[in-house]
C-alpha positions in Angstrom: 26.8 -63.6 -12.1 29.6 -61.0 -11.9 28.9 -59.9 -15.4 25.2 -59.6 -14.9 25.7 -57.8 -11.6 28.1 -55.3 -13.2 25.7 -54.7 -16.1 22.8 -54.2 -13.8 24.9 -51.7 -11.7 25.9 -49.9 -14.9 22.2 -49.7 -16.0 21.2 -48.3 -12.6 24.1 -45.9 -12.5 23.3 -44.7 -16.1 19.7 -44.0 -15.1 20.8 -42.1 -12.0 23.3 -40.1 -14.1 20.5 -39.2 -16.6 18.3 -38.2 -13.8 21.0 -36.0 -12.3 21.5 -34.4 -15.7 17.8 -33.8 -16.2 17.6 -32.1 -12.8 20.7 -30.0 -13.6 19.1 -29.0 -17.0 15.8 -28.1 -15.3 17.6 -26.0 -12.7 19.6 -24.1 -15.4 16.4 -23.6 -17.5 14.6 -22.2 -14.4 17.5 -19.9 -13.6 17.7 -18.7 -17.2 13.9 -18.0 -17.3 14.1 -16.3 -14.0 17.0 -14.2 -15.2 15.1 -13.2 -18.3 12.1 -12.1 -16.1 14.2 -10.2 -13.6 16.1 -8.4 -16.3 12.8 -6.9 -17.5 11.9 -5.5 -14.1 14.2 -2.5 -14.1 13.3 -1.7 -17.7 9.6 -2.0 -17.0 10.2 0.2 -13.9 11.8 2.8 -16.0 8.9 2.7 -18.5 6.4 3.1 -15.6 8.3 6.2 -14.3 8.3 7.7 -17.9 4.6 7.0 -18.5 3.7 8.6 -15.1 5.7 11.7 -16.0 4.2 11.8 -19.5 0.8 11.9 -17.9 1.9 14.8 -15.6 3.1 16.8 -18.7 -0.1 16.1 -20.6 -2.3 17.3 -17.7 -0.1 20.3 -16.7 0.4 23.6 -18.4 3.8 24.3 -16.9 6.7 22.6 -15.2 9.8 23.8 -13.4 12.9 22.0 -12.0 11.5 22.0 -8.4 8.2 20.4 -9.4 10.0 18.0 -11.7 12.3 16.9 -8.9 9.3 16.6 -6.5 7.4 14.3 -8.9 10.4 12.1 -9.3 10.9 11.9 -5.5 7.3 10.7 -5.1 7.7 8.1 -7.9 10.7 6.5 -6.1 12.5 5.5 -9.3 15.4 3.9 -7.3 13.0 1.3 -6.0 11.5 0.6 -9.5 14.6 0.4 -11.6 18.0 -1.0 -10.5 20.9 0.9 -11.9 18.8 4.1 -12.0 20.9 7.3 -12.6 18.5 10.1 -13.4 15.2 11.2 -15.0 15.5 14.1 -17.4 13.3 16.2 -19.8 14.8 17.6 -23.0 13.0 20.5 -24.7 12.6 20.2 -28.4 14.1 23.2 -30.4 13.6 23.2 -34.2 16.7 24.1 -36.2 16.5 27.8 -37.4 16.4 27.0 -41.1 14.7 23.6 -40.7 17.6 22.0 -42.7 19.2 20.1 -39.9 17.9 17.8 -37.1 15.9 19.4 -34.3 17.9 20.0 -31.1 16.8 18.4 -27.8 18.5 20.1 -24.9 18.0 18.8 -21.3 16.0 21.4 -19.4 15.1 19.4 -16.2 17.2 16.8 -14.5 16.4 14.9 -11.3 18.4 14.3 -9.2 20.3 17.4 -10.2 23.3 16.8 -7.8 26.1 15.0 -9.7 24.2 15.4 -13.0 24.6 19.2 -13.6 26.7 18.5 -16.7 23.6 17.4 -18.6 21.7 20.7 -18.3 21.7 22.2 -21.7 23.3 19.1 -23.4 21.9 18.4 -26.9 20.7 14.8 -27.3 21.2 15.1 -31.1 25.0 14.9 -30.4 24.5 11.3 -29.3 23.2 9.3 -32.3 22.2 6.3 -30.2 20.1 8.5 -28.0 18.6 10.5 -30.9 17.4 7.3 -32.8 15.7 6.0 -29.6 14.1 9.4 -29.1 12.7 9.6 -32.6 11.4 6.0 -32.5 9.7 6.7 -29.2 8.1 9.9 -30.6 6.5 8.1 -33.5 5.3 5.1 -31.6 4.5 6.7 -28.2 6.0 3.7 -26.6 9.0 3.4 -24.3 12.1 3.0 -26.4 15.6 1.9 -25.4 18.8 3.3 -26.9 21.9 1.3 -27.9 24.5 1.1 -25.1 26.7 4.2 -25.0 29.1 5.9 -22.6 27.1 8.0 -20.1 28.4 11.6 -20.0 28.5 12.1 -16.3 30.5 8.9 -15.6 33.3 9.4 -18.2 35.9 10.4 -15.6 36.7 6.7 -15.1 35.7 6.4 -11.5 32.7 4.2 -12.3 31.5 2.2 -15.2 30.2 4.7 -17.8 28.3 2.2 -20.1 24.5 2.7 -19.9 21.3 3.1 -21.8 18.4 5.5 -21.8 14.7 4.6 -22.0 12.8 7.4 -23.6 9.2 8.5 -24.0 7.9 11.6 -25.9 6.2 14.5 -24.3 3.3 16.0 -26.2 1.6 19.4 -25.8 -1.2 19.7 -23.2 -4.3 17.9 -24.2 -5.5 14.4 -25.2 -3.1 11.7 -26.2 -2.2 11.9 -30.0 -3.1 8.8 -32.0 -1.3 9.2 -35.4 2.4 9.6 -36.2 1.8 12.9 -37.9 -0.1 14.3 -34.9 2.6 13.0 -32.6 5.3 14.7 -34.6 3.3 17.9 -34.7 2.6 18.0 -31.0 6.0 16.8 -29.7 7.4 19.4 -27.3 10.3 17.3 -25.9 11.3 13.9 -24.6 11.6 12.2 -21.2 14.5 9.9 -20.5 15.4 7.5 -17.7 19.2 6.8 -17.6 20.3 3.4 -16.4 23.9 2.2 -15.8 24.1 -1.3 -17.2 26.6 -2.9 -14.8 24.7 -2.2 -11.5 21.3 -2.7 -13.2 22.3 -6.2 -14.3 24.2 -7.3 -11.2 21.4 -6.1 -8.9 18.7 -7.7 -11.0 20.5 -11.1 -11.2 22.1 -11.2 -7.8 21.5 -14.3 -5.9 21.2 -17.8 -7.5 21.6 -16.6 -11.0 25.1 -15.0 -10.7 26.2 -17.4 -8.0 25.5 -20.5 -10.1 25.7 -19.2 -13.7 27.9 -17.2 -16.0 26.0 -14.6 -17.9 26.8 -13.0 -21.3 24.5 -10.4 -22.7 24.6 -8.8 -26.2 22.6 -6.1 -28.0 21.6 -7.8 -31.3 20.8 -4.5 -32.9 24.1 -2.8 -32.1 27.0 -2.7 -34.6 29.6 -5.5 -34.3 32.2 -4.7 -31.6 29.7 -2.5 -29.8 27.1 -5.1 -28.9 28.5 -6.4 -25.6 26.4 -5.3 -22.6 27.6 -7.5 -19.8 29.8 -10.6 -19.5 30.8 -12.4 -16.3 33.0 -14.6 -18.5 33.6 -15.5 -22.1 31.2 -18.1 -23.5 32.5 -21.7 -23.3 31.2 -23.6 -26.4 31.8 -27.0 -24.8 29.4 -26.3 -22.0 25.6 -26.4 -22.5 24.2 -22.9 -22.8 20.8 -21.5 -22.1 19.8 -18.8 -24.6 17.1 -16.3 -23.9 15.9 -13.4 -26.1 14.4 -10.2 -24.6 12.7 -7.5 -26.7 12.2 -4.1 -25.0 11.8 -0.7 -26.4 12.8 -1.6 -30.0 16.0 -3.4 -28.9 16.7 -7.1 -29.0 19.0 -8.5 -26.3 20.4 -12.0 -26.3 21.3 -13.6 -22.9 23.5 -16.7 -22.8 23.9 -18.5 -19.5 26.0 -21.5 -18.6 26.9 -23.1 -15.3 29.9 -22.0 -13.3 30.3 -25.5 -11.9 28.7 -28.9 -12.2 25.4 -28.7 -10.5 24.7 -32.5 -10.4 25.0 -34.4 -7.2 27.3 -37.4 -7.7 27.3 -38.9 -4.2 24.3 -41.1 -5.0 25.9 -42.2 -8.3 29.1 -43.2 -6.5 27.2 -45.0 -3.9 25.3 -47.0 -6.5 28.5 -47.9 -8.4 30.3 -48.9 -5.2 27.4 -50.9 -3.7 26.5 -52.6 -7.0 30.1 -53.6 -7.8 30.5 -54.9 -4.2 27.3 -56.9 -4.4 28.2 -58.3 -7.8 31.6 -59.4 -6.6 30.2 -60.9 -3.4 27.6 -62.9 -5.4 30.2 -64.1 -7.8 32.5 -65.2 -5.0 29.5 -66.9 -3.4 28.9 -68.9 -6.5 32.6 -69.6 -6.9 32.7 -70.9 -3.3 29.8 -73.3 -3.9 31.7 -74.8 -6.8 34.7 -75.6 -4.6 35.1 -78.1 -1.8 33.0 -78.4 1.2 35.9 -77.3 3.4 36.3 -74.1 1.4 32.5 -73.6 1.6 32.5 -74.0 5.4 35.4 -71.6 5.7 33.8 -69.1 3.4 30.5 -69.4 5.2 32.3 -68.7 8.5 33.8 -65.6 7.0 30.6 -64.4 5.5 28.8 -64.9 8.9 31.5 -62.8 10.5 31.0 -60.1 7.9 27.2 -60.2 8.4 27.7 -59.7 12.1 29.9 -56.7 11.4 27.3 -55.3 9.0 24.6 -55.7 11.6 26.8 -54.0 14.1 27.5 -51.1 11.7 23.7 -50.9 11.0 23.0 -50.6 14.7 25.9 -48.1 15.1 24.5 -46.0 12.3 21.0 -46.0 13.9 22.5 -45.0 17.2 24.0 -41.9 15.6 20.9 -40.8 13.8 19.2 -37.7 15.2 15.8 -39.2 14.3 13.8 -41.6 16.5 14.1 -45.2 15.3 11.9 -47.8 16.9 11.5 -51.5 16.0 8.5 -53.5 17.3 7.1 -56.9 16.7 4.5 -57.4 13.9 1.4 -56.4 15.9 3.1 -53.6 17.8 2.6 -55.2 21.2 6.3 -55.0 22.2 9.1 -52.7 21.2 12.3 -54.6 20.5 14.7 -51.8 19.7 15.1 -48.1 20.3 18.0 -46.0 19.1 19.9 -43.4 21.3 17.7 -40.5 20.2 14.6 -42.4 21.2 16.0 -43.4 24.6 16.9 -39.7 25.3 13.4 -38.4 24.5 11.2 -41.4 25.5 13.3 -43.2 28.2 13.6 -47.0 28.4 10.8 -48.1 26.2 12.0 -51.5 25.1 9.4 -54.1 26.0 6.5 -51.6 26.1 3.7 -51.7 23.6 4.1 -49.2 20.7 0.7 -47.6 21.5 1.9 -46.8 25.1 3.9 -43.9 23.6 1.1 -42.2 21.8 -1.2 -39.6 23.4 -4.1 -41.0 21.4 -4.4 -44.8 21.4 -6.9 -44.6 18.5 -4.4 -42.8 16.4 -1.7 -45.5 17.1 -4.1 -48.3 16.3 -5.1 -46.7 13.0 -1.4 -46.2 12.1 -0.6 -50.0 12.8 -3.7 -51.0 10.7 -2.5 -48.9 7.7 1.1 -50.1 8.0 0.1 -53.8 8.2 -2.4 -53.5 5.3 0.4 -52.4 3.0 -0.9 -48.9 2.3 1.7 -47.4 4.7 1.5 -44.6 7.2 3.9 -41.9 6.1 4.8 -38.4 7.2 1.9 -38.1 9.7 1.7 -35.6 12.6 1.1 -37.2 16.0 1.6 -36.5 19.6 3.7 -38.7 21.9 3.1 -38.7 25.6 5.6 -41.2 27.2 5.4 -41.9 30.9 7.5 -39.5 33.0 8.2 -37.1 30.0 6.5 -34.1 28.6 4.3 -34.7 25.5 5.7 -33.5 22.2 4.7 -33.5 18.5 6.4 -35.7 15.9 6.3 -36.3 12.2 6.5 -40.1 11.8 6.3 -42.9 9.3 5.4 -46.5 10.2 6.1 -49.5 7.8 6.1 -53.2 8.0 9.5 -54.9 7.5 11.0 -58.3 7.8 13.8 -59.1 10.1 15.3 -62.7 9.7 12.0 -63.6 8.0 9.8 -62.4 10.8 7.4 -59.4 10.2 8.2 -56.3 12.3 7.1 -52.7 12.5 9.7 -50.0 11.9 8.9 -46.4 13.0 11.0 -43.4 12.1 10.1 -40.0 13.5 11.4 -36.5 14.0 10.6 -34.0 16.8 8.5 -31.1 15.4 7.5 -29.4 18.6 9.8 -26.4 18.0 8.6 -26.0 14.5 4.9 -26.1 15.6 5.6 -23.6 18.4 7.3 -21.3 15.9 4.3 -21.6 13.5 1.8 -20.9 16.3 3.9 -17.9 17.5 3.9 -16.4 14.0 0.2 -16.9 13.7 -0.3 -15.2 17.0 1.8 -12.2 16.0 -0.2 -11.9 12.7 -3.5 -11.8 14.5 -2.8 -9.9 17.7 -1.6 -6.5 18.8 2.0 -6.5 20.0 1.5 -3.9 22.7 -1.7 -5.2 24.4 -1.9 -8.8 23.3 -5.4 -8.3 22.1 -6.8 -9.4 18.7 -6.0 -6.9 16.0 -8.5 -5.5 13.5 -7.9 -8.2 10.9 -8.6 -11.0 13.4 -11.5 -9.2 15.0 -13.2 -8.8 11.6 -12.6 -12.5 10.9 -14.3 -13.4 14.2 -17.2 -11.0 13.3 -17.6 -12.7 9.9 -17.8 -16.1 11.7 -20.4 -14.8 14.1 -22.4 -13.5 11.2 -22.2 -16.8 9.4 -23.7 -18.5 12.4 -26.4 -15.9 12.8 -29.3 -16.4 10.4 -31.8 -14.0 12.2 -34.0 -16.8 13.6 -35.1 -17.2 17.2 -32.8 -20.2 17.5 -29.7 -18.2 16.5 -27.4 -17.1 19.3 -27.6 -13.3 19.5 -24.5 -11.2 19.9 -23.6 -7.5 20.4 -20.8 -5.4 18.9 -19.2 -2.6 20.9 -17.1 0.0 19.1 -15.4 2.7 21.2 -12.4 5.0 21.3 -10.8 6.9 24.1 -11.7 10.6 24.6 -8.7 13.0 24.6 -6.1 10.2 24.4 -4.1 12.3 21.9 -3.6 14.9 24.7 -1.6 12.4 26.8 0.6 11.4 23.9 1.3 15.1 23.2 2.0 16.0 26.8 3.9 13.0 28.1 5.0 11.1 25.0 4.0 7.8 23.3 5.6 5.7 26.1 3.1 7.1 28.5 0.3 6.4 26.1 1.4 2.8 25.6 1.6 2.2 29.3 -1.9 3.7 29.8 -3.3 1.4 27.1 -1.8 -1.7 28.8 -3.4 -0.7 32.1 -6.8 0.1 30.5 -6.8 -3.3 28.8 -6.4 -5.0 32.1 -9.3 -3.0 33.6 -11.6 -3.7 30.6 -10.8 -7.4 30.6 -12.0 -7.6 34.2 -15.5 -6.5 33.1 -15.9 -8.9 30.2 -18.2 -11.9 30.4 -17.3 -15.5 29.3 -16.8 -15.8 25.6 -16.5 -12.0 25.0 -13.6 -10.9 22.8 -11.8 -7.6 23.3 -9.7 -6.3 20.3 -7.6 -3.2 19.6 -8.7 -1.9 16.2 -6.4 1.1 16.0 -4.4 3.6 18.1 -7.1 4.3 20.7 -9.9 2.4 19.1 -11.3 -0.9 20.6 -14.0 -3.4 19.8 -15.8 -6.0 21.8 -17.7 -9.0 20.5 -20.1 -10.2 23.1 -22.0 -13.5 22.2 -25.2 -14.7 23.9 -26.4 -11.4 25.3 -29.6 -9.5 24.9 -30.1 -5.7 24.6 -30.1 -5.1 28.4 -27.1 -7.3 29.0 -25.1 -5.6 26.2 -25.9 -2.1 27.5 -24.9 -3.2 31.0 -21.6 -4.6 29.7 -20.9 -1.3 27.8 -21.7 0.7 30.8 -19.3 -1.4 33.0 -16.5 -0.9 30.5 -17.2 2.9 30.4 -17.1 3.2 34.2 -13.9 1.1 34.4 -12.2 3.5 32.0 -13.6 6.6 33.7 -12.5 5.6 37.2 -9.0 4.5 36.2 -6.4 7.0 37.4 -3.1 7.0 35.4 0.0 8.5 37.0 3.1 9.3 34.9 6.1 11.3 36.1 4.2 13.4 38.7 1.2 13.9 36.4 -2.2 12.4 36.9 -4.6 11.7 34.1 -8.2 10.4 33.8 -9.9 9.4 30.6 -13.3 8.6 29.3 -14.7 6.6 26.4 -17.4 7.1 23.8 -19.0 3.7 23.1 -21.2 2.7 20.2 -23.4 -0.5 20.6 -24.9 -2.6 17.9 -27.2 -5.5 18.5 -27.2 -8.1 15.7 -30.9 -8.8 15.3 -31.7 -8.5 11.6 -31.1 -11.1 8.9 -28.7 -10.3 6.1 -26.4 -7.9 8.0 -22.9 -7.7 6.6 -19.6 -7.0 8.2 -19.6 -3.6 6.4 -23.0 -2.8 7.8 -22.0 -3.7 11.4 -18.9 -1.6 11.3 -20.7 1.4 9.8 -23.5 1.1 12.4 -21.0 0.8 15.3 -19.0 3.8 14.0 -22.2 5.8 13.6 -23.3 5.0 17.2 -19.8 5.9 18.5 -19.9 9.2 16.7 -23.3 9.9 18.2 -21.9 9.3 21.6 -19.2 11.8 20.9 -21.6 14.4 19.6 -23.8 13.9 22.7 -21.0 15.0 25.0 -18.6 12.0 25.1 -18.2 9.6 28.0 -21.4 7.8 27.3 -22.9 4.7 25.6 -25.1 5.1 22.5 -27.0 2.2 20.9 -27.5 2.2 17.2 -31.1 2.6 16.0 -32.3 2.6 12.5 -33.8 6.1 12.7 -33.4 9.2 10.6 -30.5 10.6 12.6 -28.5 7.3 12.1 -29.4 7.2 8.5 -28.2 10.8 8.1 -24.9 10.1 9.8 -24.3 7.0 7.6 -25.3 9.2 4.6 -22.7 11.7 5.6 -20.1 8.9 5.8 -21.0 7.9 2.2 -20.8 11.6 1.1 -17.4 11.8 2.7 -16.2 8.7 0.8 -17.6 10.1 -2.5 -15.8 13.4 -1.9 -12.5 11.6 -1.2 -12.9 9.8 -4.5 -13.8 13.1 -6.3 -10.6 14.7 -5.0 -8.5 11.7 -6.2 -10.2 11.3 -9.6 -10.6 15.0 -10.4 -14.4 15.1 -10.3 -14.7 18.5 -8.5 -16.0 21.4 -10.6 -16.0 25.2 -10.3 -18.7 27.7 -11.2 -18.4 31.5 -11.1 -20.9 34.2 -10.3 -20.2 37.8 -11.3 -20.1 40.6 -8.7 -21.6 43.7 -10.2 -20.6 47.3 -9.3 -23.8 49.3 -8.6 -21.9 52.5 -9.8 -20.2 51.4 -13.1 -18.3 54.7 -13.2 -16.5 53.8 -10.0 -15.5 50.3 -11.1 -15.9 48.9 -14.6 -13.8 45.8 -14.0 -14.9 42.2 -13.9 -15.2 40.5 -10.5 -16.3 36.9 -9.8 -16.9 34.6 -6.9 -16.0 30.9 -7.3 -18.6 28.3 -6.3 -17.9 24.6 -5.7 -19.8 21.8 -7.5 -19.4 17.9 -7.5 -19.7 15.9 -10.7 -22.2 13.0 -10.4 -21.1 9.6 -11.8 -24.2 9.7 -14.0 -23.1 13.0 -15.6 -25.1 15.4 -13.5 -23.8 18.1 -11.1 -24.4 18.1 -7.3 -24.6 21.4 -5.4 -22.5 21.9 -2.3 -25.4 21.8 0.2 -25.5 18.0 -0.3 -21.9 17.3 0.7 -20.2 20.2 2.5 -21.7 19.3 5.9 -20.1 15.8 5.5 -16.8 17.4 4.4 -16.7 19.6 7.5 -17.6 16.7 9.8 -15.0 14.3 8.5 -12.2 16.9 8.1 -12.1 17.1 4.3 -12.6 20.9 4.0 -8.8 21.8 4.1 -8.1 19.4 1.2 -11.2 20.8 -0.7 -10.2 24.4 -0.1 -6.6 23.8 -1.2 -7.8 22.1 -4.4 -10.0 25.2 -5.1 -7.1 27.6 -4.4 -4.5 25.7 -6.5 -6.9 25.1 -9.4 -8.1 28.7 -9.5 -4.6 30.1 -9.4 -3.3 27.6 -12.0 -6.1 28.6 -14.4 -6.6 32.2 -13.4 -6.7 33.6 -17.0 -9.1 30.8 -18.0 -11.8 31.3 -15.3 -13.9 33.8 -17.1 -14.4 34.5 -20.8 -12.7 37.8 -20.4 -9.5 35.9 -19.8 -6.6 37.9 -18.4 -8.8 41.0 -18.0 -10.4 39.4 -14.9 -9.8 42.0 -12.2 -10.5 39.9 -9.1 -11.6 36.4 -8.0 -13.2 35.6 -4.6 -12.6 32.2 -2.9 -14.4 31.0 0.3 -12.3 29.6 3.1 -13.8 27.1 5.7 -13.1 27.2 9.4 -10.9 24.1 9.3 -8.7 25.7 6.6 -8.3 29.0 8.4 -7.3 27.2 11.6 -4.6 25.3 9.6 -1.2 26.8 10.4 0.1 26.1 6.9 -2.8 27.7 5.0 -1.0 31.1 4.5 2.2 29.5 3.4 0.2 27.3 0.9 -1.6 30.3 -0.6 1.6 32.4 -0.9 3.5 29.5 -2.4 0.7 29.0 -5.0 0.7 32.8 -5.8 4.4 32.7 -6.4 4.3 29.5 -8.4 1.5 30.6 -10.8 2.5 34.2 -11.0 -1.0 35.6 -10.0 -1.0 39.1 -8.6 -2.1 38.9 -5.0 -4.2 42.1 -5.3 -6.5 40.1 -7.7 -7.4 37.6 -5.0 -10.1 38.0 -2.3 -10.6 35.4 0.4 -14.0 35.3 2.1 -14.3 34.2 5.7 -17.6 33.8 7.4 -18.4 35.6 10.7 -18.9 32.3 12.5 -15.5 31.1 11.4 -13.9 34.3 12.7 -15.4 33.9 16.1 -14.0 30.3 16.6 -10.5 31.6 17.1 -10.4 35.4 16.7 -6.6 35.7 17.4 -5.6 32.9 15.0 -7.9 34.2 12.2 -6.5 37.7 12.6 -2.9 36.4 12.2 -3.8 34.6 9.0 -5.6 37.6 7.6 -2.6 39.9 8.5 -0.2 37.6 6.6 -2.4 37.5 3.5 -3.1 41.2 3.5 0.6 42.0 4.0 1.3 40.0 0.7 -1.4 42.1 -1.1 -4.4 39.7 -0.9 -7.8 41.1 0.1 -10.1 39.7 2.8 -13.9 39.8 2.9 -16.1 39.1 5.9 -19.0 36.9 4.5 -22.6 36.6 5.9 -22.1 39.8 7.9 -24.9 40.5 10.3 -26.0 36.9 10.9 -24.0 36.7 14.2 -24.7 38.2 17.6 -21.8 40.7 17.7 -21.1 41.4 14.0 -20.2 45.1 14.4 -17.8 44.3 17.2 -15.7 42.1 15.0 -14.9 45.0 12.6 -12.7 46.5 15.3 -10.5 43.4 15.6 -10.5 41.9 12.1 -8.5 43.7 9.4 -10.8 43.1 6.4 -11.2 44.9 3.1 -14.8 44.4 2.5 -18.0 43.0 4.1 -20.8 41.0 2.5 -24.2 41.6 4.0 -26.0 38.3 4.9 -28.6 37.4 2.2 -31.4 37.0 4.8 -31.5 40.8 5.2 -31.1 41.5 1.5 -33.9 39.2 0.3 -36.7 41.0 2.1 -35.2 44.5 1.7 -38.1 45.8 -0.4 -40.8 44.7 2.1 -39.2 44.6 5.6 -38.4 48.0 7.2 -36.1 46.3 9.8 -34.0 44.7 7.0 -33.7 48.2 5.4 -32.4 49.7 8.7 -29.9 46.9 9.2 -28.5 47.1 5.6 -28.3 50.9 5.9 -26.4 50.6 9.2 -24.0 48.0 7.9 -23.3 50.2 4.8 -22.7 53.3 6.8 -20.3 51.6 9.3 -18.5 49.8 6.4 -18.0 53.1 4.5 -16.9 54.8 7.8 -14.1 52.2 8.1 -13.4 52.6 4.3 -14.6 49.1 3.5 -16.4 48.0 0.3 -19.9 46.7 1.0 -21.5 43.9 -1.1 -25.0 42.6 -0.9 -25.8 39.0 -1.9 -29.1 37.2 -2.9 -30.3 40.0 -5.1 -33.2 38.5 -7.0 -35.7 41.5 -7.6 -35.4 44.9 -9.3 -37.0 46.6 -6.2 -34.2 45.2 -4.0 -31.6 46.5 -6.4 -33.1 50.0 -6.4 -33.0 50.2 -2.6 -29.3 49.0 -2.6 -28.4 51.8 -5.0 -30.3 54.2 -2.8 -28.5 53.1 0.3 -25.0 53.4 -1.4 -24.1 49.7 -1.4 -21.0 49.2 -3.6 -21.5 45.8 -5.2 -24.4 43.3 -5.6 -24.6 39.6 -6.4 -27.5 37.4 -7.2 -29.6 35.6 -9.8 -31.1 38.9 -11.0 -27.7 40.1 -12.1 -25.9 36.8 -13.1 -26.7 33.1 -12.8 -23.6 30.9 -12.0 -21.7 29.5 -15.0 -19.1 26.9 -15.4 -15.5 28.3 -15.4 -14.2 28.5 -18.9 -11.4 25.9 -18.7 -13.9 23.2 -17.4 -16.6 23.7 -20.0 -17.4 20.6 -21.9 -16.0 18.3 -19.1 -19.2 17.7 -17.3 -23.0 17.8 -17.6 -25.2 20.8 -16.9 -24.7 23.1 -13.9 
């Protein structure tokens, strides 16, 4: 019996040892695979930075150090590639006699601070770098160099060993496809420099370097120069995980082995000790049976004492356990034992039925039925509600056991109330606004989707209303009294609005000062009454902050969900449209969405605004030019043009500005559009007209929103300096209605631009009520007569008088006078007779696509 017991113990121990080894091997394999994946991240990050910069060079005609550094700052290479040192561009310079290798000298470096030594450095002096550069040029793929000593870290203060990842830069145009074309169009090379030690330690920090030794070699490097990183020398006696990594034409071998034994031997020791003990006891028991009765009686007495001690130890162990341990009779009608943790949480429960502890008697009965049937009741969530104690949640298991041959029920449970409370708190924080405690936008949209799912458009469906509103002039309070005042006001307004809501209504904060209400079970009249109550509650609320008093109002949009097939996107668009209508109608009012032409127009404008945003991001804006013709060629024989904006249609057509400019102005997109036009025109000034650099002047229209932008003048002057365009060749046209909006601000902008040399034209002159009066206050260089007077010049005597007066006054103030919309020869003759300086219209020249964009889009 002793031999069999020891053999059985050895077999169990061997199985446990094998299981531990398998787990240790699986852990090491997982760490090695994870290390291989994490090692690729900084290299892939460097490749992403290089590919982004290559695209910038392909699409740009020029680059300087400031722009290069700006692009790098936007790319955030430190976040993409651990161990990042710098990004540099080396200009290719062919050898004078073409007998030696081309020189590649660094021209741009970012960041420049600390890396100044690289400016002008020739890459061909570093063979490892040069080979990587040439391979990258021919393949147009990111290529890594062999490890080498980085030039800027060779003072010994930091580890100098590093690599560079390179990508070629080709001349402006499409991406070359063949090796010959790549070599012919190569203008230089981009490089990201990485220091190996911080790159590897940051990539592998955590479990990998804590539990494993790592040894990395470059298989393509010469012997003696192939070591990249080593936390220790390889130990052949230990099992090693080997991973290969190919990147950029280099092959790296990574060997990993454990720093310490990762197996858990406690269970194995317990098996050996327990199995040996049991085997010995069984052997002694058999031996005692073979001896005399007296010895058997004595041995039985001793074994009984030992059993009593074991039972006492078992009870002591259960008393010390932090889990709840309960023992009940076979049908659960009486609890026979409860450990200390159970008594502290439940009180004195011995003698009570097991189901008296559960909040749900049905749940307890189901658990007993499953336990007694043999299927078991394991790791189940349940609520206990003992008499005299607060209810709490547990994770419990219930099983049938035998004690002295009698069936019992054993329940082991842990208190999970704190964990559930934490989970509920995290869920609440994810779905509610921290300041006001209201539902946030994500939760509100989820509730809207649920309401839509239950609404099928039938009579039996419960109707509901959606209110969307924001506070009028809320930004003024933030600007005058600070965000703390704005936050306090929002908290007070939420309390006031909640008091007006009906049962079941949901109030949510959708943004800074934007709110939404979901009101179920209301009809049109009830929804309008609710919206009006909320509006009045906001209007009559008086907010006091540091001796200042504020009152606010709200513009509310209302949507009734009545039609079948409405989507969440539809509801939000309709609500936003109704809210915008409330603002346009004078604010502080409720507007209900109706499917009429005005609403359709507003939603159409929203769609145009979205299309225009996409066009700005994807480069789908186009420029046409129309020539301005001097009516006296002897006075001015130069070429003058005005730029006209167009939008490329996805189907290949071209959309005129009348379709989308109104939406752009309404949704605040005109400053971005105007800046695109200015930057594009100046960057391609010599390629706007077929005459090239001989173009004498270019006129660009400015919107009212752009002129009111404090940074417009700085932007224009920076662009003039960047692209080297003479400011005298630029003319900016401002309409009379824009000038009237803020005469003082417009005059300041004009003065700054004219002081730099730019010219200013007053467009659509004569269309306003006081056009002649503005000439005294606006320092302009030319005026453009509104086309409504020019078009009927040959037939309408009044138009002739107005054009004559404008021309005389303009010449009196030494301004150039231009007439637009010239479409008939008779009109042109009258303009010459009246002394107008320039003319523009279809009779003289129809708009054409600018030269550098020809072939990129469909017809004009």
